[in-house]
C-alpha positions in Angstrom: 0.6 13.6 -0.8 1.3 10.7 -0.8 -2.1 9.0 -1.2 -2.0 5.3 -0.4 -4.9 2.9 -1.0 -4.7 -0.7 0.2 -7.2 -3.3 -1.0 -7.2 -6.7 0.7 -9.2 -9.9 0.7 -11.6 -10.0 3.6 -10.2 -13.3 4.8 -6.9 -11.4 5.5 -8.5 -9.1 8.1 -7.2 -11.1 11.1 -3.8 -11.8 9.6 -2.9 -8.3 8.3 -1.7 -5.7 10.8 -2.9 -2.8 8.7 -2.1 0.0 11.2 1.4 -1.2 11.8 1.9 -1.5 8.0 0.8 2.0 7.4 2.9 3.5 10.1 6.0 1.7 9.0 5.4 2.6 5.3 4.8 6.3 6.2 8.1 6.4 8.2 10.2 4.5 5.6 8.7 6.2 2.5 8.9 9.8 4.0 12.7 9.5 4.3 13.0 7.8 0.8 11.0 10.4 -1.1 11.7 13.4 1.1 8.1 14.1 2.1 6.9 15.1 5.5 5.4 12.3 7.6 2.3 14.3 8.2 1.5 14.3 4.5 1.0 10.6 4.3 -2.6 9.3 4.1 -3.4 5.6 3.9 -6.9 4.1 3.6 -7.8 0.4 3.6 -10.6 -1.2 1.6 -11.7 -4.7 2.6 -12.8 -6.7 -0.4 -15.5 -9.3 0.3 -15.6 -10.6 -3.3 -12.2 -11.5 -4.8 -11.6 -14.2 -7.4 -8.0 -15.2 -8.2 -7.1 -17.8 -10.8 -9.4 -20.8 -10.6 -11.2 -19.3 -7.6 -9.8 -21.3 -4.7 -11.1 -19.9 -1.3 -7.5 -20.0 -0.1 -6.2 -17.7 -2.8 -6.1 -14.2 -1.4 -4.7 -10.8 -2.4 -3.5 -7.5 -1.1 -2.7 -4.6 -3.4 -1.1 -1.2 -2.5 -1.6 1.8 -4.8 1.0 4.4 -3.8 0.4 7.7 -5.5 3.1 10.4 -5.2 3.7 13.8 -6.8 5.5 13.7 -10.1 9.2 14.3 -10.4 10.8 11.3 -8.8 13.2 9.1 -10.8 12.2 5.6 -12.0 14.9 4.2 -9.7 13.4 5.9 -6.7 10.0 4.7 -7.6 11.3 1.1 -7.9 13.0 1.4 -4.5 9.8 2.8 -3.0 7.8 0.0 -4.5 10.1 -2.7 -3.2 10.2 -1.1 0.3 6.4 -1.1 0.3 6.2 -4.7 -0.8 8.7 -5.8 1.8 6.8 -4.1 4.6 3.5 -5.5 3.3 4.8 -9.1 3.4 6.3 -8.5 6.8 2.9 -7.2 8.2 0.9 -10.1 6.8 2.0 -12.4 9.5 1.0 -16.1 9.4 -1.3 -16.7 6.4 -2.4 -20.1 7.7 -2.5 -22.3 4.6 -3.6 -19.5 2.3 -1.7 -18.2 -0.7 -1.5 -14.4 -0.8 -0.6 -12.4 -3.9 0.9 -9.2 -2.6 1.4 -6.4 -5.2 2.4 -2.7 -5.1 2.0 0.0 -7.8 3.8 3.3 -7.5 2.4 6.0 -9.7 2.4 9.7 -10.1 -0.5 11.8 -9.0 -1.7 14.2 -11.6 0.3 17.1 -10.1 -1.7 19.9 -11.8 -4.9 18.5 -10.6 -3.9 17.7 -7.0 -5.2 20.1 -4.3 -4.7 20.0 -0.6 -5.8 22.2 2.4 -5.3 21.3 6.0 -8.1 22.6 8.2 -7.6 22.9 12.0 
């Protein structure tokens, strides 16, 4: 926990500093939700086929799904979502004539069904 999945339009690959985004999000969010830095896991999925609105090639998207263990207040989740969105936009860099829809969803993991083991 937390489990973070980022989906992004393939055309953003050269514009989106994914590693820097993940590291910044891990650091900021760990303090916000009182979770250890080593517990954060982020995976990125490049999307080759994305259609937004009328389908213009310059309409791109990036979406962050941030799943945390239950028990945090709605206010804390809203603050976490806004923090993630601000970091996301900051790490997009110059989008060079494109329009990017950046979105974040913060949700609870199904606590009773979440299992973890660290193997060394």
